[in-house]
ZAMARGU-4260 file (C-alpha; in steps of 0.2 Angstrom, whole numbers, plus 5000, padded with zeros to 4 digits):
<rodrens>
0) 4950/4976/4463 | 4945/4962/4475 | 4937/4964/4492 | 4953/4960/4501 | 4962/4971/4493
5) 4950/4985/4496 | 4949/4981/4514 | 4968/4983/4516 | 4967/5000/4506 | 4954/5005/4518
10) 4964/5001/4532 | 4980/5008/4527 | 4970/5025/4523 | 4961/5024/4540 | 4978/5022/4549
15) 4985/5036/4538 | 4972/5048/4545 | 4975/5043/4563 | 4992/5047/4562 | 4990/5063/4556
20) 4994/5077/4567 | 4980/5086/4576 | 4980/5104/4584 | 4985/5101/4602 | 4975/5109/4616
25) 4982/5122/4626 | 4990/5116/4643 | 4978/5115/4657 | 4979/5126/4672 | 4997/5131/4678
30) 5003/5117/4689 | 5013/5132/4700 | 4999/5134/4712 | 4997/5115/4713 | 5015/5115/4722
35) 5007/5121/4738 | 4995/5112/4749 | 4981/5124/4754 | 4971/5123/4770 | 4958/5136/4776
40) 4947/5138/4792 | 4934/5150/4791 | 4921/5157/4804 | 4910/5140/4802 | 4926/5130/4808
45) 4929/5141/4823 | 4941/5153/4816 | 4939/5172/4821 | 4935/5184/4809 | 4945/5200/4805
50) 4962/5193/4808 | 4975/5207/4809 | 4991/5200/4815 | 4999/5183/4816 | 5013/5177/4829
55) 5021/5162/4834 | 5027/5159/4852 | 5040/5147/4858 | 5029/5134/4863 | 5022/5132/4845
60) 5006/5140/4847 | 5000/5152/4833 | 4993/5168/4840 | 4979/5178/4831 | 4977/5197/4834
65) 4958/5201/4828 | 4946/5214/4828 | 4936/5204/4842 | 4951/5199/4855 | 4966/5187/4856
70) 4966/5170/4849 | 4977/5156/4848 | 4977/5140/4836 | 4986/5123/4837 | 4982/5117/4821
75) 4965/5108/4826 | 4956/5120/4837 | 4954/5139/4840 | 4953/5146/4858 | 4948/5164/4862
80) 4962/5169/4876 | 4958/5179/4892 | 4972/5183/4904 | 4972/5175/4921 | 4977/5192/4928
85) 4975/5208/4920 | 4962/5213/4905 | 4964/5217/4888 | 4965/5236/4885 | 4956/5234/4869
90) 4949/5220/4859 | 4954/5227/4842 | 4972/5219/4841 | 4983/5225/4826 | 5000/5221/4829
95) 5008/5206/4838 | 5026/5201/4842 | 5032/5185/4851 | 5049/5185/4859 | 5061/5170/4862
100) 5058/5173/4880 | 5040/5167/4879 | 5033/5185/4880 | 5020/5191/4868 | 5018/5210/4864
105) 5000/5216/4859 | 4996/5232/4850 | 4978/5239/4847 | 4970/5251/4835 | 4968/5263/4848
110) 4987/5264/4852 | 4986/5253/4867 | 5002/5242/4871 | 5002/5227/4882 | 5013/5212/4887
115) 5007/5195/4891 | 5019/5184/4900 | 5015/5169/4909 | 4996/5172/4908 | 4999/5190/4916
120) 4995/5205/4905 | 5002/5221/4909 | 4998/5236/4900 | 5009/5251/4896 | 4998/5265/4893
125) 4991/5272/4876 | 4997/5284/4861 | 4985/5294/4851 | 4988/5283/4836 | 4986/5264/4830
130) 4999/5252/4833 | 5003/5245/4816 | 5018/5233/4819 | 5030/5227/4830 | 5049/5222/4826
135) 5063/5215/4836 | 5082/5220/4835 | 5096/5208/4836 | 5100/5214/4854 | 5082/5210/4860
140) 5076/5227/4859 | 5056/5229/4855 | 5051/5242/4843 | 5034/5248/4839 | 5028/5257/4823
145) 5012/5269/4824 | 5002/5271/4807 | 4996/5288/4806 | 5011/5298/4814 | 5017/5310/4815
150) 5029/5300/4826 | 5031/5283/4820 | 5044/5275/4830 | 5044/5269/4850 | 5056/5259/4860
155) 5054/5249/4875 | 5068/5251/4887 | 5062/5236/4899 | 5051/5248/4909 | 5044/5261/4899
160) 5041/5265/4881 | 5051/5279/4874 | 5047/5289/4858 | 5060/5292/4844 | 5058/5309/4836
165) 5058/5312/4818 | 5071/5321/4809 | 5066/5337/4803 | 5066/5332/4785 | 5053/5318/4788
170) 5038/5321/4778 | 5022/5316/4786 | 5015/5300/4780 | 5007/5284/4784 | 5019/5270/4789
175) 5020/5257/4777 | 5034/5244/4784 | 5045/5242/4798 | 5061/5232/4801 | 5075/5229/4811
180) 5090/5223/4802 | 5103/5210/4807 | 5116/5226/4811 | 5104/5235/4823 | 5098/5249/4810
185) 5078/5250/4811 | 5071/5253/4794 | 5054/5262/4789 | 5044/5267/4775 | 5030/5279/4773
190) 5020/5284/4758 | 5033/5296/4754 | 5050/5292/4761 | 5062/5278/4766 | 5067/5282/4784
195) 5082/5274/4795 | 5088/5273/4813 | 5106/5269/4814 | 5112/5262/4832 | 5116/5278/4841
200) 5105/5290/4831 | 5093/5299/4841 | 5080/5302/4828 | 5072/5295/4813 | 5081/5299/4796
205) 5075/5300/4780 | 5087/5292/4767 | 5077/5291/4751 | 5061/5296/4743 | 5048/5282/4740
210) 5032/5279/4729 | 5016/5277/4737 | 5016/5258/4734 | 5034/5255/4740 | 5039/5243/4755
215) 5052/5236/4765 | 5054/5217/4768 | 5067/5209/4777 | 5079/5196/4769 | 5083/5177/4775
220) 5101/5184/4778 | 5095/5197/4790 | 5096/5212/4778 | 5082/5224/4770 | 5075/5224/4753
225) 5064/5236/4744 | 5049/5231/4735 | 5042/5243/4719 | 5026/5242/4712 | 5025/5245/4693
230) 5035/5240/4678 | 5055/5243/4679 | 5062/5256/4669 | 5073/5252/4655 | 5090/5243/4660
235) 5081/5237/4676 | 5079/5220/4682 | 5066/5212/4693 | 5080/5210/4706 | 5096/5222/4708
240) 5104/5234/4720 | 5097/5250/4723 | 5107/5268/4727 | 5104/5264/4746 | 5114/5247/4744
245) 5098/5237/4746 | 5091/5225/4734 | 5075/5230/4725 | 5060/5219/4719 | 5049/5226/4705
250) 5031/5218/4706 | 5021/5216/4692 | 5013/5231/4684 | 4996/5236/4691 | 5000/5230/4709
255) 4992/5243/4721 | 4997/5245/4739 | 5005/5231/4748 | 4998/5227/4765 | 5011/5215/4772
260) 5024/5206/4764 | 5039/5192/4769 | 5053/5183/4760 | 5052/5165/4764 | 5066/5152/4768
265) 5065/5146/4750 | 5069/5165/4745 | 5051/5167/4738 | 5043/5184/4741 | 5025/5184/4748
270) 5013/5198/4750 | 4995/5204/4753 | 4984/5218/4747 | 4987/5222/4730 | 4972/5216/4720
275) 4965/5206/4735 | 4971/5189/4742 | 4990/5184/4743 | 5002/5183/4729 | 5018/5175/4727
280) 5033/5181/4715 | 5040/5168/4703 | 5057/5171/4695 | 5055/5180/4677 | 5054/5169/4663
285) 5063/5182/4652 | 5073/5192/4665 | 5064/5206/4663 | 5045/5203/4666 | 5040/5196/4684
290) 5027/5184/4686 | 5015/5183/4700 | 5003/5170/4707 | 4988/5174/4716 | 4977/5165/4728
295) 4959/5173/4731 | 4942/5168/4735 | 4940/5158/4717 | 4955/5149/4722 | 4949/5143/4739
300) 4956/5157/4750 | 4944/5160/4765 | 4941/5179/4759 | 4950/5191/4748 | 4952/5204/4761
305) 4969/5199/4768 | 4981/5208/4779 | 4994/5197/4789 | 5007/5185/4780 | 5017/5175/4792
310) 5030/5160/4790 | 5030/5149/4805 | 5045/5140/4811 | 5041/5123/4800 | 5039/5134/4785
315) 5021/5135/4782 | 5014/5153/4776 | 5000/5158/4785 | 4987/5171/4779 | 4974/5181/4790
320) 4959/5187/4781 | 4943/5195/4788 | 4934/5178/4786 | 4945/5166/4793 | 4964/5158/4791
325) 4973/5151/4778 | 4988/5139/4776 | 5000/5136/4762 | 5013/5123/4764 | 5023/5116/4750
330) 5015/5099/4743 | 5028/5085/4743 | 5018/5078/4728 | 5017/5090/4713 | 5002/5088/4701
335) 5009/5089/4682 | 4990/5093/4676 | 4975/5095/4685 | 4959/5089/4677 | 4946/5091/4691
340) 4932/5080/4693 | 4935/5067/4679 | 4928/5053/4670 | 4931/5034/4676 | 4947/5028/4668
345) 4950/5045/4660 | 4969/5044/4656 | 4984/5032/4654 | 5002/5033/4658 | 5018/5023/4654
350) 5037/5024/4654 | 5049/5020/4641 | 5065/5010/4645 | 5075/5026/4644 | 5064/5034/4657
355) 5053/5044/4647 | 5034/5046/4654 | 5020/5048/4642 | 5001/5052/4648 | 4986/5053/4638
360) 4974/5066/4646 | 4956/5065/4647 | 4955/5077/4631 | 4964/5062/4621 | 4980/5072/4622
365) 4995/5062/4621 | 5008/5072/4632 | 5027/5070/4637 | 5035/5074/4653 | 5046/5087/4653
370) 5062/5090/4664 | 5053/5102/4676 | 5039/5090/4678 | 5026/5097/4667 | 5017/5088/4653
375) 5022/5094/4636 | 5007/5089/4623 | 5014/5081/4608 | 4997/5076/4599 | 4979/5075/4598
380) 4972/5056/4596 | 4958/5054/4585 | 4950/5041/4599 | 4953/5037/4616 | 4965/5023/4616
385) 4962/5007/4626 | 4982/5006/4630 | 4997/5014/4628 | 5013/5004/4631 | 5033/5004/4631
390) 5041/4994/4618 | 5059/4997/4624 | 5062/5015/4618 | 5046/5016/4607 | 5029/5021/4612
395) 5014/5009/4607 | 4998/5018/4605 | 4981/5007/4601 | 4968/5015/4592 | 4951/5007/4587
400) 4960/4991/4587 | 4975/4997/4575 | 4993/4998/4584 | 5004/5012/4580 | 5021/5017/4586
405) 5026/5036/4590 | 5040/5041/4578 | 5045/5059/4579 | 5029/5064/4587 | 5018/5055/4572
410) 5009/5039/4575 | 5016/5026/4562 | 5007/5010/4559 | 5015/4994/4566 | 5008/4982/4551
415) 5001/4971/4564 | 4982/4963/4563 | 4969/4973/4570 | 4963/4968/4587 | 4945/4963/4589
420) 4946/4967/4609 | 4952/4980/4620 | 4971/4979/4622 | 4977/4979/4641 | 4996/4974/4640
425) 5009/4975/4627 | 5025/4965/4628 | 5037/4953/4619 | 5042/4935/4622 | 5061/4929/4625
430) 5060/4929/4605 | 5055/4946/4602 | 5037/4941/4596 | 5024/4955/4600 | 5013/4949/4614
435) 4997/4957/4620 | 4985/4954/4632 | 4968/4958/4627 | 4953/4959/4640 | 4941/4943/4639
440) 4952/4935/4625 | 4968/4931/4634 | 4986/4933/4628 | 4988/4934/4608 | 5003/4934/4597
445) 5002/4937/4577 | 5002/4924/4565 | 4997/4923/4547 | 4988/4940/4547 | 4979/4936/4562
450) 4980/4932/4582 | 4983/4915/4590 | 4980/4912/4609 | 4993/4906/4620 | 4988/4890/4628
455) 4998/4894/4644 | 4988/4883/4656 | 4979/4871/4645 | 4963/4877/4653 | 4952/4887/4639
460) 4942/4896/4651 | 4958/4901/4661 | 4968/4904/4645 | 4955/4916/4639 | 4957/4927/4655
465) 4976/4928/4656 | 4985/4945/4658 | 5004/4947/4658 | 5015/4959/4669 | 5019/4977/4662
470) 5037/4974/4664 | 5049/4959/4658 | 5048/4946/4646 | 5033/4935/4642 | 5032/4917/4649
475) 5037/4918/4666 | 5022/4925/4676 | 5003/4927/4670 | 4988/4931/4681 | 4968/4930/4680
480) 4957/4937/4693 | 4964/4932/4709 | 4975/4918/4703 | 4994/4920/4700 | 5001/4907/4687
485) 5019/4904/4687 | 5028/4895/4673 | 5044/4884/4674 | 5052/4874/4661 | 5037/4875/4649
490) 5023/4870/4663 | 5013/4884/4669 | 5003/4879/4686 | 4993/4891/4698 | 5002/4897/4714
495) 4992/4887/4728 | 4998/4896/4744 | 5002/4913/4750 | 4994/4924/4737 | 4979/4930/4747
500) 4976/4948/4740 | 4960/4947/4730 | 4958/4951/4713 | 4976/4954/4706 | 4979/4971/4697
505) 4997/4972/4694 | 5012/4959/4695 | 5032/4967/4696 | 5043/4953/4692 | 5060/4953/4701
510) 5073/4962/4693 | 5083/4947/4693 | 5078/4929/4691 | 5081/4926/4710 | 5073/4944/4713
515) 5057/4945/4724 | 5040/4946/4714 | 5027/4959/4720 | 5009/4955/4718 | 4997/4970/4720
520) 4979/4968/4723 | 4962/4973/4730 | 4966/4966/4748 | 4985/4968/4749 | 5001/4963/4743
525) 5010/4948/4741 | 5029/4945/4739 | 5038/4929/4734 | 5051/4920/4725 | 5048/4904/4714
530) 5032/4896/4720 | 5033/4903/4739 | 5023/4918/4743 | 5016/4927/4758 | 5004/4940/4760
535) 5001/4957/4769 | 4983/4959/4769 | 4973/4975/4771 | 4963/4969/4784 | 4980/4970/4795
540) 4987/4985/4785 | 4973/4995/4778 | 4985/5006/4769 | 4987/4991/4757 | 4970/4991/4750
545) 4967/4993/4731 | 4984/4992/4726 | 4986/4996/4707 | 5003/5003/4705 | 5020/4997/4710
550) 5037/5005/4707 | 5054/5001/4711 | 5063/5016/4719 | 5083/5019/4722 | 5090/5005/4731
555) 5077/4994/4740 | 5064/5007/4742 | 5046/5001/4734 | 5033/5013/4729 | 5014/5006/4731
560) 4998/5016/4724 | 4982/5011/4732 | 4965/5018/4737 | 4972/5025/4755 | 4986/5034/4745
565) 5005/5032/4741 | 5016/5021/4752 | 5034/5021/4753 | 5042/5008/4761 | 5057/4996/4758
570) 5060/4978/4753 | 5068/4975/4770 | 5053/4982/4778 | 5041/4971/4770 | 5053/4956/4773
575) 5054/4960/4791 | 5036/4963/4794 | 5033/4945/4785 | 5045/4936/4795 | 5043/4944/4812
580) 5025/4951/4812 | 5030/4967/4817 | 5020/4983/4811 | 5026/4989/4793 | 5037/5004/4792
585) 5031/5015/4780 | 5027/5034/4775 | 5010/5037/4767 | 5007/5052/4755 | 4988/5057/4754
590) 4978/5071/4747 | 4985/5081/4762 | 5001/5080/4754 | 4995/5084/4735 | 4990/5067/4728
595) 4975/5071/4718 | 4963/5057/4724 | 4963/5040/4725 | 4973/5028/4715 | 4964/5023/4698
600) 4956/5006/4700 | 4954/4994/4685 | 4968/5002/4676 | 4976/4994/4661 | 4993/5001/4666
605) 5002/5005/4683 | 4997/5019/4692 | 5015/5021/4699 | 5030/5022/4688 | 5048/5028/4690
610) 5054/5040/4677 | 5071/5042/4672 | 5075/5056/4683 | 5070/5046/4699 | 5053/5054/4700
615) 5039/5043/4705 | 5024/5048/4692 | 5006/5044/4699 | 4989/5041/4691 | 4975/5046/4702
620) 4957/5049/4701 | 4959/5068/4698 | 4975/5071/4691 | 4993/5065/4686 | 5006/5069/4699
625) 5024/5065/4704 | 5035/5064/4718 | 5053/5068/4719 | 5063/5057/4732 | 5077/5068/4732
630) 5067/5083/4737 | 5058/5073/4750 | 5066/5082/4765 | 5058/5077/4782 | 5052/5089/4794
635) 5067/5090/4807 | 5057/5101/4821 | 5051/5090/4833 | 5033/5096/4839 | 5033/5106/4857
640) 5020/5096/4868 | 5010/5103/4881 | 4995/5098/4893 | 4979/5109/4889 | 4969/5104/4903
645) 4965/5092/4916 | 4947/5088/4922 | 4940/5079/4936 | 4922/5071/4934 | 4918/5085/4921
650) 4925/5100/4932 | 4941/5108/4925 | 4956/5109/4938 | 4966/5125/4937 | 4984/5119/4929
655) 5000/5119/4939 | 5015/5109/4941 | 5007/5098/4954 | 4988/5095/4953 | 4977/5089/4968
660) 4963/5079/4963 | 4948/5079/4975 | 4944/5064/4985 | 4930/5052/4977 | 4935/5058/4959
665) 4930/5043/4947 | 4935/5050/4931 | 4951/5059/4926 | 4952/5067/4909 | 4969/5075/4902
670) 4969/5085/4887 | 4985/5088/4877 | 4993/5095/4861 | 5008/5095/4850 | 5011/5110/4841
675) 5016/5104/4822 | 5007/5118/4813 | 5013/5110/4796 | 5004/5094/4797 | 4994/5093/4814
680) 4982/5080/4807 | 4996/5068/4807 | 5005/5071/4824 | 5006/5056/4834 | 5006/5053/4852
685) 5011/5042/4865 | 5006/5043/4884 | 5007/5034/4901 | 5002/5037/4919 | 5016/5030/4930
690) 5010/5017/4942 | 4994/5013/4930 | 5000/5009/4913 | 5014/4996/4912 | 5020/5004/4894
695) 5017/5018/4883 | 4999/5020/4877 | 4998/5024/4858 | 4982/5032/4856 | 4987/5037/4838
700) 4981/5055/4834 | 4969/5057/4849 | 4973/5071/4860 | 4964/5064/4875 | 4968/5053/4889
705) 4954/5047/4902 | 4957/5037/4917 | 4944/5030/4929 | 4944/5025/4947 | 4962/5030/4950
710) 4968/5026/4968 | 4974/5038/4979 | 4992/5042/4979 | 5004/5054/4969 | 5004/5049/4949
715) 5015/5057/4935 | 5007/5058/4918 | 5019/5061/4904 | 5015/5062/4885 | 5027/5063/4870
720) 5023/5067/4851 | 5031/5066/4835 | 5027/5076/4819 | 5021/5068/4801 | 5039/5063/4798
725) 5042/5053/4814 | 5053/5065/4824 | 5049/5062/4841 | 5049/5075/4856 | 5054/5061/4867
730) 5054/5074/4883 | 5037/5079/4881 | 5026/5086/4894 | 5023/5079/4912 | 5011/5085/4927
735) 5010/5077/4944 | 4993/5072/4950 | 4990/5070/4968 | 4974/5060/4971 | 4967/5064/4988
740) 4959/5049/4998 | 4941/5048/5003 | 4938/5043/5021 | 4938/5026/5018 | 4954/5027/5009
745) 4965/5034/5022 | 4976/5024/5033 | 4965/5028/5048 | 4950/5021/5040 | 4960/5004/5035
750) 4968/5003/5052 | 4950/5005/5059 | 4942/4992/5047 | 4957/4981/5051 | 4953/4984/5070
755) 4934/4980/5067 | 4936/4965/5057 | 4949/4960/5071 | 4935/4962/5083 | 4922/4954/5073
760) 4934/4938/5070 | 4938/4939/5089 | 4920/4941/5092 | 4916/4927/5080 | 4930/4917/5088
765) 4922/4920/5105 | 4905/4914/5101 | 4912/4899/5093 | 4923/4895/5107 | 4908/4899/5119
770) 4897/4888/5108 | 4910/4874/5111 | 4911/4877/5128 | 4892/4877/5131 | 4893/4860/5120
775) 4905/4853/5133 | 4897/4859/5148 | 4881/4852/5142 | 4890/4835/5140 | 4897/4838/5158
780) 4880/4842/5165 | 4872/4827/5155 | 4887/4816/5163 | 4882/4824/5181 | 4865/4820/5178
785) 4870/4802/5172 | 4879/4799/5187 | 4864/4806/5198 | 4852/4793/5191 | 4864/4780/5191
790) 4867/4783/5209 | 4849/4782/5212 | 4847/4768/5202 | 4862/4758/5211 | 4854/4763/5228
795) 4836/4759/5224 | 4839/4742/5214 | 4857/4735/5218 | 4860/4741/5235 | 4843/4738/5241
800) 4843/4722/5233 | 4859/4718/5241 | 4853/4723/5257 | 4838/4712/5256 | 4848/4697/5252
805) 4860/4699/5266 | 4845/4699/5278 | 4839/4683/5270 | 4857/4675/5271 | 4857/4681/5289
810) 4840/4673/5292 | 4848/4657/5285 | 4863/4659/5296 | 4853/4660/5311 | 4846/4643/5307
815) 4862/4634/5305 | 4871/4627/5318 | 4884/4641/5325 | 4898/4627/5326 | 4894/4621/5309
820) 4906/4623/5294 | 4891/4629/5285 | 4888/4642/5296 | 4905/4648/5297 | 4906/4649/5277
825) 4890/4659/5278 | 4898/4672/5291 | 4911/4674/5280 | 4902/4678/5264 | 4890/4689/5275
830) 4905/4700/5281 | 4911/4700/5262 | 4895/4707/5257 | 4894/4720/5271 | 4911/4726/5263
835) 4905/4726/5246 | 4889/4735/5252 | 4898/4748/5261 | 4910/4751/5244 | 4893/4752/5234
840) 4888/4765/5245 | 4903/4775/5245 | 4903/4774/5226 | 4885/4779/5226 | 4889/4793/5237
845) 4903/4799/5226 | 4891/4800/5212 | 4881/4813/5219 | 4887/4831/5218 | 4884/4835/5237
850) 4896/4822/5241 | 4910/4826/5230 | 4927/4832/5235 | 4938/4847/5229 | 4952/4846/5216
855) 4962/4851/5231 | 4958/4836/5242 | 4959/4825/5227 | 4976/4830/5224 | 4981/4828/5243
860) 4974/4811/5242 | 4984/4807/5227 | 5000/4814/5233 | 4997/4803/5249 | 4995/4788/5237
865) 5010/4791/5227 | 5022/4785/5240 | 5038/4789/5246 | 5053/4795/5237 | 5045/4811/5229
870) 5040/4827/5238 | 5025/4834/5231 | 5019/4852/5234 | 5002/4859/5231 | 5001/4878/5227
875) 4984/4887/5224 | 4985/4905/5214 | 4971/4917/5212 | 4953/4916/5220 | 4948/4898/5221
880) 4932/4893/5212 | 4921/4878/5212 | 4925/4866/5199 | 4912/4856/5191 | 4914/4837/5195
885) 4918/4830/5179 | 4932/4843/5178 | 4938/4838/5195 | 4939/4820/5190 | 4948/4822/5175
890) 4960/4835/5180 | 4963/4823/5195 | 4966/4808/5183 | 4979/4819/5172 | 4988/4825/5189
895) 4989/4807/5195 | 4996/4802/5178 | 5008/4816/5177 | 5015/4812/5195 | 5015/4793/5192
900) 5027/4798/5177 | 5037/4809/5186 | 5040/4796/5200 | 5043/4781/5188 | 5052/4789/5173
905) 5060/4807/5177 | 5069/4801/5193 | 5064/4818/5201 | 5064/4821/5220 | 5052/4835/5220
910) 5036/4840/5210 | 5024/4856/5211 | 5006/4856/5207 | 5001/4873/5205 | 4981/4878/5203
915) 4980/4895/5194 | 4960/4902/5195 | 4959/4916/5183 | 4943/4925/5176 | 4946/4917/5159
920) 4951/4900/5163 | 4958/4887/5175 | 4976/4882/5173 | 4984/4867/5181 | 5002/4863/5180
925) 5014/4850/5186 | 5032/4853/5187 | 5047/4842/5192 | 5065/4843/5194 | 5069/4827/5185
930) 5078/4824/5168 | 5063/4831/5157 | 5055/4824/5141 | 5065/4816/5127 | 5066/4827/5111
935) 5055/4812/5102 | 5042/4814/5115 | 5041/4831/5113 | 5041/4829/5094 | 5028/4815/5092
940) 5018/4819/5108 | 5019/4801/5116 | 5032/4786/5118 | 5028/4771/5108 | 5020/4757/5117
945) 5014/4769/5131 | 4998/4776/5133 | 4999/4788/5148 | 5002/4805/5137 | 4989/4800/5124
950) 4976/4796/5139 | 4980/4814/5146 | 4978/4822/5129 | 4961/4813/5127 | 4954/4818/5145
955) 4960/4837/5139 | 4950/4836/5124 | 4934/4830/5133 | 4936/4847/5143 | 4940/4858/5127
960) 4956/4860/5136 | 4973/4864/5129 | 4988/4852/5136 | 5006/4855/5133 | 5022/4847/5137
965) 5038/4856/5138 | 5056/4856/5148 | 5061/4869/5159 | 5076/4880/5157 | 5083/4875/5173
970) 5079/4857/5172 | 5065/4845/5174 | 5048/4844/5164 | 5032/4854/5165 | 5014/4848/5160
975) 5001/4862/5157 | 4983/4860/5156 | 4972/4875/5153 | 4953/4874/5154 | 4941/4887/5148
980) 4932/4895/5164 | 4915/4892/5156 | 4919/4873/5157 | 4930/4873/5172 | 4919/4882/5184
985) 4902/4877/5191 | 4889/4891/5189 | 4881/4896/5204 | 4862/4896/5204 | 4860/4914/5207
990) 4868/4931/5209 | 4868/4931/5227 | 4876/4914/5228 | 4890/4921/5216 | 4892/4935/5228
995) 4893/4922/5243 | 4906/4911/5234 | 4917/4926/5230 | 4917/4933/5247 | 4920/4917/5255
1000) 4935/4916/5242 | 4941/4932/5247 | 4940/4927/5266 | 4949/4912/5264 | 4963/4921/5254
1005) 4965/4935/5268 | 4966/4919/5281 | 4981/4912/5272 | 4973/4897/5266 | 4981/4900/5248
1010) 4997/4896/5255 | 5007/4879/5250 | 5006/4863/5258 | 5019/4853/5257 | 5016/4835/5259
1015) 5029/4819/5258
</rodrens>
């Protein structure tokens, strides 16, 4: 036999060995406990110990009655409750009942009963027994059950508790259960009897004998069921009617005393006691034997000693133990198998064309998904497969390079050449030729007893890295590392733009030729058609990091499996985000929902697959799980929202509808909460402070708002919340905040500051004005000094020189003949010189202050010079003051120009010059009865080509005075000039001089010298 023949025979024998069925390992842990997500809080987490009772009030808080007091829980933190008014009669609370009106009833171990209403605790005395539990009838009546007896039942009549007597046939025993049925009947059980109190009855009456372990439980329909421990008798089923007309449950044999029990909204029975922990009754497999699931400390329960079991308004099951609190909520993600910590790439999964799911476990067991979602073992593999793949409705399995097909649960060789590398993906081209992607070797096809490399790109190094999609025919898309290669008309080229997802892990072609292609990578998701792609990166959307699984669901739903969990979104949402940049609408499933870890990375298969029944199968780091989209019902309960506390600068303020914040507060902190106990970690909040926040603030899951330096005033803080499924409580909670102002924030202070600022500005204005006046006065003083100097110079030089020259000329005249022409001419020149000399002396005299006239005299002189045709009246008002000489000159010149204009241009017959002497200014006005100023002159301030009015303004500016022109209402014009007092009035040289001037002015005023002097 040749060597080649021996090799082929050896290979066939090896393949035969591999295809032989092996004993299959027993299935792993029951998947039923994995249907619930279990969370616990122990003493280390702040939970109180010794929890005896649980209740939920209308505001959503979970209340805990413990051996150490009363506590409440919002899903995040525990807080001990101490009433604002009243005191707990006992800290050992054994019973709780929350009513619809917000009251909370408390019962204690020593028989004390109290009611907590709006922070006020009211006590109702004590019984010589322990309060075991409360119940509430359909009419709102509150009933209390007492443990030891002899009396077990009391009723609250609205003001007092009234004992219900026992019928004489009642046998003493400890109370085991107490329930008020929908028809108003109150049922109770002891260790010996079943008791009943119908509406109208006066005593608690026995209706049947009971075993020590029997208990009563309320049904979802408002009825009553009986719980029996032990094995049913012959002919009895786990669930049947009793002689009392009540349904009965038989718990598994060996179940000891039941402490508490309930039937949840899924009609499942839960109870505590028994062998410890909490248990759940499953439907019997054969119709006669019940199955129970138990959670004890080995399964993560906070402690085995558990008493209360309670279902909240959202369907979560709560269990209290002596070391903490536990919560069970139905997991939306169901584990098909639980492996615990497992090696990297410990299992594989694939889906056939008919929707059948196959999974290889870490124990090398090939399993098939059953209808109920469990994994049924098929056969044990001889070696870990590099890959399993779907070939239509056939399963391809790789074993050490050999390829097999599963046929009737046995592996049958395919007859293909042996692979020299690790198979990654199996597919077929359009001609049906098997095509395999091998890591590090590229895409291969069988030929002549071997394999040939598909040279798709023509680049050898790139061709040896190519991989193919898990679905679709080969030839349209390839990928390698971070490059996506698209092929059209036999030409394959890398996509140069839009694929920004890092290393590519998975490519899912469109369902049609024009359908969208989805590309998942380490850094995001790319979507495209043809050669046009766009990416949603994990930098912007962190939930899209490490995508290794993509599955298309019903309609346009898309499932993405990555490192952050499983994302459910839609094609429309992805397109909307790409086109508008809006946030991506999605739903995230994490370990909190039951996902067994993060998506498997570097997988040679898709970690998200859609089965034939619509389930989405997930391969994660710690197990295989599935999601049934048809069972994903959102939580419809909007969470109640409340404001827990308000603190100002670290000091808590007592809550009230309208809070007053102390003046000067720099930091206001508001703590709020939303009571969604089913999944409190994913509650979303929005808040705003009216007048401060322009829009809603999105703090995510943060439960605190902080504001700094809030201005005084009245503000409204509002907060709303949504549960984990996005159901919003849009009403939310609000509180009015009144921030008191500090003294410097009051209106009075602002007015005072404004007044002081005005005074300062006025003072600065006065200082500026005085500076200008002082400068003007110094200029005037300089003018006066200059006039005096000029007067001296003229007198000492010019006039004296002229006088000497006149004397010389006179001496010459005396020599000339008296009758000569020269003598006459000289005499005439001497006479003219005398006139000039006299005029010069007058000028020099006028330059000196002691020889100056008053403004009144100057005005009288001007009035006399104006001439006939205009009657001028001069009026003085106030106490006349001495004016500075330059001021007199300028005012007289202005008055002359005004009167001249009145005579020549105004066609007036009468003018009045008024001199008004006040403390702060000197005011001179010239009024006439003429035709007034034209509108053009009033607008422009002068008449073109004339310089009288500009000259008047220039003279006024020299005095820092204000000149105004206006027309009088009764006709005529008025010119007013106002000169500041510090400039207009001459300063006396002493206080005595000032007093003398004032006295003289008053005497003149008393003598009537201030009256008018009409001149014509």
